[in-house]
N, C-alpha and C positions, 0 to 999 in steps of 0.2 A: 682843761679846758671849760672855761664858764658857761653858765648858760646864757649870755648876749652870744660870745663866739661861736658856740654851737648851734646856733637859730642862726646866726650870719652864715653859716657854712652850709645850711639846708637849701639857703638861697641861692648859694654858688653852684651848688647840685641841681639845683630847680633850672636853674639858666641852661646850664651846660649839658643837661640830661631831657630829651622830652619823655623817656620813658620813667620820671619821677615827678609823677601828675600832680596838678595843685592838690587835691585829695590825701596824697600819699604825703604833700608837705603841712601836711594841714595838720595829719593826725601822727606826724613827728612830734611838732610841737607840741605837742597836746601829752604825748608822749612823756618829754623833756618837762616841762611843767608839773607831771602829775604820773610819777613814775608806775607808781600802783594800778594806772588805769590800763596797762598795759594787759592784754586779754586772749588766751588761748581759743575761746570762741570752740566751737565743734570740730575742733583739729586738737589731734593727740598730740599733741606737741609742750606738754608741762613741763618738763625738765629744759628744755632749748629754752621756754617762753621766761621760765623764771632766769635765766643768765641774763635775756635781753632786760631783763630788768633791774641787775644786779648793774648790768651797762651804766642804764638810767641812771643810776643811783649813786655810783662811785667811780664812772669812767665813761664822762661825756666823751671824750676823744676817742675811746674803741666805739664806741657806741655811733658815733660819725663815721670811722671809718668802715664798720660794718655798712653802712648804706651808700658809700660809697664802693664798695667790695661789688653791691649786689647790681647798683645801678649803673656801674662804670667799666667794672673789671676790673677792678687796683685790688694788690693781693691786698689779704688778709691775714695778718701775725705769722707772715712770710710766707703762706699760703697763695699761690699762680693761680689764678682765678681766670679773665678772659671775659668780653664783654658777651652778655645771658649767659655764662656758663652759669650762675647765679639764680639770676631772674626768670631765663624762659621757660624750666621745667616746674617754676614754683607757681607761675599761671597758670598753665594745666592743671597742678593740682588744685588750684583754688578754684578755678571754674567748675574740673570734678567734684569738688566737697559741694558748691552751692548747689550745683543740680543734683546732687542727691538729699541733700536736706529738703530742700522744693520739692524732692519726690515722697519722703518719706515721715519728715516730722511738721506737725500743725505750726510749731515755730519758724518765724520766715530767717533766711539767711541773713547775718549782718555784714556786710560788706564791711562799716568802718572798721572791722578787725585784721582784716584783708593784708595791710601793711605787718602788723604784728607777727601773723603768719610768714610772710616771704622772708621777715627778718630771721624769725626764730629757726623754719625751717631750713634758710640757706647754712645754718649754723650744722646742721644733718650733714646737708650735702658736703661742707667742708669737710668735715669727718670722714667722707665718704674719699673724697680726692686722697687724705692724706695718711688715713688707716683703711682700706677694701674691707680686712679683715675683720676689724671690729664693728664695723657698717654691715657687715651681714649678718656677723654674730648678736646686734641688736634688732635685726627683724625677726630674728630667732627667739630673741626675747619678746618682741611684740607679740608674738605668736602663744606667748605661755600665759598671754592677757586675753587673745583674740584670737580661736583657732585659725578662723578665715583669714586672718590678716592678707596672706600674699596670693589668697585667689582673685584670679582673672577673672573668669566665668558670671558671669549675671546668676545662672543656675548649676549647680552639681547635683548632678544624681547621684542619689543614695543607696533605694532599694526600689521592689515593685511590689507591687499586690494583685490580688487575683482581682477578678472584675465581679464576683460576687459580695464585691462592697460598695457596687456602684449603689445600691439603692439607700441604703444608709447614707451615701456620702449627698448623695439628690437630696435626703430628708433631713442633713443636717446632722445627724443623730450620731453619735458617738456608741454603735450598741458593743455587747460582748466582745463579739467576733473583731471587730475593728479595732477594738480596744488592745485584743488579745494580741493581732498580727501587727500594732504598729511596737509594743512592748517586749515583743519577740524579735524584730529584727531592729530595735532598736541602739545597737550593738554596732553595726553600721552607720548610723547618723553619727553618733559618737567616735565613730573613726573619722570621719571626714569632718564633722562640724564644731565636734566640742560638746555637745548636748546632744538631751533625746527627749523625745515627747513625754509634755505632762498632761495624763490624760484628762485630771483635775479639772486645768485651765483650760484643754482645749475649745477650739471653737472653730465650725467647718462653715464656709463660704462655697456656696457652689457658684460657680460663675457663667458655665456652659451646659445643664444638665446633661447628665450623660457621659460629660468627654472634659471637663476640667473645673476644678473643684481647691479651694485654697485655704490652706489649714492654718490657723494663728495659737499660739499657746507660748507662756512665760518657760524660761528657764534659764538659770543663771543669773538673772535676777534683770533679765530683758526680754522683751518682748522676738519671737523666733516667729518664720512663714516657711512653710512649705508649698510647692506649687505640685499636684496632681495633674496628671493630662493622661488620657486613655491611649493607648496606639492605635495604627491600624488592627494588630494581634488581638486586640482586648484587654492586654496587658497592663495595668497600671502602672503609670512610671513616675515614683517619688523624687524631688529635688530641692534641694535648701533654694530659695529663695535668699543669693547672698545679701545683697544692698538693703534688704529690710529684716535681716537677722544679726548683722553687725556692726558695729559703728567704726571701726577703724580696718583702715585698708590704705596698701602699700600707694597706689597709685592716686590718692589724694592728702598725701603728706603726711599722714599719720606715723610716728615713728616712736616706740615706748622705749627708755632704755633702763637697762639692770646700775648699781653701783662702780661695776666695772667700767661701762659704758659713759657716764655720766663723770667718772674720775678723767675717763680719757680724752673727752673733750673738754674737759677745764683744761688740762694741761696740755695737751694738742694742737688743741683749735681756741679757744676763748682766750686764753695765757693767763689764766688765775696765777698768781704767784706760788699758792701753798694750795694743797688739797686735803685731804684728810676722810678718812673712813672709818665713822665710828658704827658698831652695833647696840644697839641700847637692850639691854639684860635684861629678862623680866622676873630676878630677883633681886635687882641687885642695879634700876635704873639712874639711882645719882650722880654716880661717876658719870657718866653719858652726859647728866643734863649739865653739870659743872663744867662739863668739856665745852658745851654748845655755847654756854653762857659766859664764857671766858673769851671764844672766839669773836663774839657777839661785840665783848668790850672793845673789840680791837680795832684795825683802821681799816675803811673797803671790807669789811666780812663780809660773806653768803653765808648761811645755814640752809643746805635741803633737803628737804624729810621724806623720805619715800613712808607713803601709805597705806594701811590696807582697813577694809570694812567699807568701800568706797561710798556706798549708800550711806554713809552717817555723816560723813563728810560733805558730802552734795546736798544733806540734808541740813547741813549746819551752814552752808555758804548762802542758801535760799532762806533761811529761817531763824530768827534767833532764838526762839525756843526749842532749838534743836543741838544747842549747843554744848550739853552734859553729856560726856559718854559715861554712864553709869556700871555698865555689861561688857560681858569681853568683846571684845572684836569678832565679827563675822571674818571667817575665812575665804580668800577666794574662791569662787564657784570651782571643782575639779574640771580639768579639760584632760579629756583620753588621751594617754602618750604624752603628755607634756606634764613638766616639773611647776611646782607652784610657786610663782613669781614673789619676786624679794617684796613688790609692791604692786599698788592699783593705780597711782599716781602720785605723783611728785609736789610739793607745796615749796615754798619756803619760809622760815620760821622769822617773825618777824621784830622780836623781842626776846628779851630773859624768861626760860619758864622759869616761873614763881612756885613754892610749894603753898598750898591753903591746905591744913588740915591732913587727913588723908589721901589731899586728891594733887596733882600739878595743873595748873594752869599756864598756856600753850600759847601765843599769840602768834598768828600764820596769815598769809597773803595766798591765794589759787585766785583763779578765775575771775582775775581782774577786783576781787573783794579780800578786806583785811576785817579780822574779828578775832575774837577768843574761843578757843575750846577750853572743857574743863573737864579732866578725866583721871577714874581713882589711878593712885600709885601703881596697884597691882595690873593694871589694864595698857599702862602705857607704853609697852615695847609691844602689844598686839596691834595698838592704833600706828605706831610710830617705830618701827624697828630697826629702821637704819637712817642715819642721816650721812651727808655729805656735806665737809662746812670748809670754809678758809679764809682767802685773799682774794678778790677778783683781780686784784691787781698792786702793783707792788707799791 
């Protein structure tokens, strides 16, 4: 299907389905013209979004088929859907995310990316239809990155404090007694939420003197928030403010994948004609680099990389001066009771990896942007431990 045929198909869909609104059609046309523009935005759908980009690059017919499945309820890759099976829940998740972003971040929600989310997350729903067991396994993978991923309540009780700390809380003072008790009971917070209080970054914000306080601190590279309420008995009840302490929530459509989950989506949902998982060895990365470059030299290729040291990748996307990774990768923050994830984010490799001196230069795409990072040979496996690659279609 050429570009003109794909755009014509969008017009037909728009005329037949009122739910495919003019902004959706306009965004779909933009993506057909500019595949790199597809963006996960605030959603934890990096692997699924990368697949949508591969359709835009190499299989426009499958991109149109996905749109029809979402808005008309037609089958996708042999998977029966039905009207509103894909779209209905996606709009609820989208609205939940928009509300959460507007309440907790200074940057406004960007509705421009709504279609991107609907299409990417629909691939996740199709995985749930075809393989419910694998879908649930991926929900657990998400908990390896965000312990509160499956939390439904806005606040989760973690422990209590004695009323003797009221004076310190009212004075916004982290005195030795309060610091001792927060450390002493930290194991309960770690069990519930996957992090503990860092007294060095702790700030206390009294809301109602003598009755209500908010504690803010840094843990695991994110700002975390606790709420303290004084009960009628006088005891201080401490709870995690879930939505202000995590960014990935099941009811907002976020879905992390490991290599097994991504392989399953590609094989059983996306219709990829070949899927290979390659691990990059710290002591000999060149063989994996050769496999990636050979894949990219073939027809209709995709190469998706699981990356670690998330903050470095995020900085590289925002700032061209942060694209040299000279130090060892920072491992994911440990989560009590959870295994270490394969990666904290999924990117697409955008071209062959080059060797320059003692470094590799890696062209990548993520968050709607294409750029190159330079990483020392000894550290490549730390930043890019696993790649999943193949042909997106025959």
